BATI-381111 format. One record per residue (C-alpha): x, y, z. Coordinates in steps of 0.1 Angstrom, whole numbers, plus 5000, padded with zeros to 4 digits. Each point is the difference from the previous one (the first is absolute). Example, Ala and Ser with C-alpha at 12.3 -4.5 7.8 and 13.67 -1.06 7.14 Angstrom:
BEGIN
512349555078;501450344993;
//
This chain:
BEGIN
423747485656;497349705015;499449695007;496049925010;500349725022;497949764999;498849895037;498449685021;503249855000;501749835032;502050354997;500450175036;499550334981;497049894984;497050105017;496949785014;497049964978;497050185008;496949765004;497950254986;500249934957;499550344987;503550125025;502549754989;503350094990;499750144964;502249854971;499649645017;499249784971;501850244976;499050264973;498250004963;501050304991;502350295002;500350364987;502250285004;498750395000;500550204975;503350205024;501249665015;498550175035;497449685005;500049584993;496449915005;499549635000;497049794997;499649685025;500049684986;497249845023;498150365001;499850164964;497650245015;502650205023;503250244986;502750085023;502450284994;503650025012;501750314998;503850094992;502650225005;502450114977;503850085000;501550264991;502549894974;502750174984;498950024965;497850174977;499550435000;500549995037;502849975026;500849865034;501150085033;501949845028;498750185032;496749904994;499049614993;495850054978;497949754989;496850144988;496049894994;497350164980;499250225029;502850065024;503549965004;501949785024;503350165013;502449715022;501850185030;501150005032;498350015031;501450105034;501949675005;501449994964;498049724989;497950064962;496650065000;497850104970;498150315000;496649994979;499850414987;496950044985;499650204970;496950315004;497149844985;499550374987;503249914974;499649615001;496150024985;500650174978;503149864982;500649675017;502149804995;503050095013;503049934978;503350145008;501450065033;503150145004;502050225031;501950265001;503749965007;500250085040;496849815001;497650235011;497950064980;498249744974;498750084965;496249824989;498949994966;496749844990;498649944965;499750394998;501750295024;502649985027;500050045036;502650065029;500549905035;502450135023;501249765029;501050185022;496850235012;497949744980;498450224973;498449954969;500650274969;497649994968;499450194968;498050265013;498450034965;498549654991;499850134961;504450015005;500049655019;497649854969;502450074976;502749835022;500349654980;503149835022;502149764982;503250045021;501050205037;503350135007;501950225029;502150204991;501050165037;496550215010;499049984965;497849704986;500149954965;497449834983;499749834968;497050154981;497949804971;498550294983;496749864983;498950274976;503249954990;501549705001;503250115015;501749945029;501750325019;501850045038;498750245022;501950165030;497950065032;501250175034;498749755029;499050335017;497150034972;498249844977;498550254973;500850084968;501050335013;503349845017;501149804971;502950024996;500949864967;498349804978;502549774976;498449864967;501249694991;500849844968;497649665002;499349775023;502849945031;500649665009;502350055030;501150235019;502350135035;501050295020;503150045016;501650335018;499150264973;499249784967;497249804986;500449724977;497249944973;500349694975;498049974970;499249694985;501949834983;503150115022;500650374992;501350185038;499650375005;501650145030;498750335015;501750205024;498050295025;500550265021;498350235012;500350335010;498150165033;499049845028;497549734999;497250175022;496750184997;501450355007;502149964970;500249994964;502149734991;501249934965;501049654987;501749944970;500549654976;503049914981;500649674979;504149965008;499749584984;498049844972;500749664988;498449764980;500949665003;499949704973;500049685023;497849664988;499449995036;496949995019;498650375010;500850115037;497550005021;501950245025;503450194997;502050165036;502750264994;502649865022;502450255021;503950064989;502349795023;501250235026;503149805008;503550224997;501650004976;497249874973;498050355001;501850385016;496650214992;500550395003;498650105035;499250354986;497550094988;501150104963;500749614992;498949884971;496649874992;501149674976;502449925034;496649965017;497649864983;499749625005;501149824972;499449645008;496249845003;498749615009;497949864982;497649725006;498249894968;496549784994;501949665000;501850105035;503450084984;501650275031;502950164975;501550355005;500550234971;503250274997;497750304985;503550174989;501249744979;496549794992;501649655014;497849755017;501149765025;497949745009;500049945038;498049695006;496149914991;496649825014;499950325020;496550155015;501450325021;503050185006;501050315024;502650244996;501850115031;502050295001;497350244978;498350175033;501750285015;499649835039;503749934997;500650015037;497849795014;500349774966;501249615016;499949844967;502150284977;502749704994;497449844978;499750094963;496549844998;497849715009;498349794974;496949725007;498949734978;500149634999;503949985014;497950195030;502450315016;502750094983;502550355012;502650134977;503050215011;501750234981;503949904986;501950244979;502049684987;499949884963;496549915009;498450285013;496749825013;501149735026;496649805016;500249755028;496249815011;498949945032;498949704992;503349874996;502250205026;497049945023;498749674996;497650085032;499550344994;497949914970;497350264995;496549865012;498249864970;496850055017;500850365000;500150294970;502350285003;498750304997;503150215003;502350125022;500850205034;503750114993;500150205037;499349645019;502049774972;496949804989;497849874976;496350065006;497149714983;496949905010;498449665004;496149815001;499149955035;496749875009;498150195030;497349855018;499850275029;496350184994;498549884965;498349684999;501649844975;504350044997;501450284978;502350044982;502450315012;503150134989;502849965024;503150224995;503749875005;503550165005;503149804990;503650165016;502449984975;502850155021;502449715006;499649934963;501850364999;502549985033;501849644980;500550204962;502050315024;501849755019;500849814971;501250264981;502150115029;497950375006;499849945035;499350365003;497350024985;498649685017;500750165030;497850304993;496849824986;500349765026;500150295030;496650144973;498649675009;500649965032;496450185011;498249734976;497849725015;501249784980;503950095004;501249765025;498049654979;501650184972;503449935019;499049695007;499749894963;503450184986;501949795032;497949664984;501350094961;503450075014;500249665014;498649844977;502150124974;503249935017;498849615009;499349944968;503750144985;
//
C-alpha cells in the first residue's frame, strides 16, 4: 500500500522546490521505469527527467493469516528484509511502531526475512530467513540462535507455527525433496533438544494450530489433523517427551479454488449447545475442533464441518479474516461475543454465533453503522481482543529529518466496542453488556464508544 506523491502543486503539504536543480524533490517529473526486487521488499524507480538516478523504496509486509504460518492477536507485526516492525502502545496508550533489527550475524548469511510469527502470549518471536531460524525474547530483549551453524543451514523454513512453548518449523529437505515438521522447545535451538520430527506426505499448502491440535492440508484438498501430547516439563533441566497422533483425515473432492488459509474454530460454549465432561477422562473426540474456516484463492469464505464433510459458503471477495476466541486469555477478551471478522471489498464484517436454523449470522459494520465505516486509508493487521479494537496501518509522509519527504507506516486503531454493546442489548443480554462495559470502562476510547452507541440508538429510533 503506497502512493508516490507528486509534489510541486498548490497543496499545503507540498514542500517548496529547492533552488538547486540537483536537489529538487524526486519523481516530480514522473517515472520512466519501475521494477520490484525478487522478494518484494524494494521497488526501484528511474526518473523520467533524470535517467542516471535510481530511487529505491523500501516496503514492509504484513503477517497475513494464510499459508503455512500462523497468526496471533497479541502482537501486530510487519516485517522488512532485515527487520521486524512491532505495533504496540506507548506509555500514553498511543500506538507506535518499534523497529527491531535482526542480528547481522544471522541476516547476512540468511537474507532476507521470510517468516515471522509471534507466540500466543506475544512474548516470543520466531523469525526465519532463507535458512535457519532465530527466536527473540521480547521480555528480556534477547536473541536465541542455533549454536551449530551446520544445523542452521540444514533448515529451509517454509512455515512457522507456535504450539505453546514449542516452535514448529515446516522444513524442506532439499536432498530428498521432502517436507517435515520439526518441534523445537523455545529454550534451546539444537537438534539435541529436538522434541519430534514428523515426515509429511508432500508439500503442505495450509497449516494451523488450535490448542493441542495441528491442521495440515495438502493439495488438492487433503486435510490431516494431529493431536500433540507432551509428557514432562518443558525446561532445560528435564527430558520432555512429545507424542503425535493422527486424529482425523479428510479427502475432499471439490471443483472450487484451492484454499489459501484455514483456521480451526472453537466449539460453541453456550448452555445447552455443548456440554463437556470436566474431569480429565473426557473423550478425546469431544474436545477435537470439528469445524474450520476456509479462505480460497478467489476470496470465497466458507465453513467446513469436518464430521460430515459439508461445506457452507458464507461470503466472497474476502482478503483477510480473524477467528475470535481461539486464544486462552478468556478473562481479558472483550470481543468473545464475536465468532470471527473478515475484511474485503465490503469493508469490515463481523460474524456473531447463532444456534438457530442458520448457525452463522452475519452483520456488516457498513450497514449497521455507516459512520463507523472502517477507514479506507487503513489496512487492517489484526485484532486486540483485550482492547476491543481493530489495528491497522496507513501510509503517511514525514517531513521531519530527511531532505526530501519520506514515506512511513503509521499504526491506527478503531474500536468496535459500541457495536458489541449494541449487539448484546438488542438480544436482551443485559448482564453480558454490563459486564463488557465494566471491563471496558478504563479503556481510553470508552467514552467515545458510549457516545457512538447513544447516537446510533437515537438514529435508529428516529428512522422508525
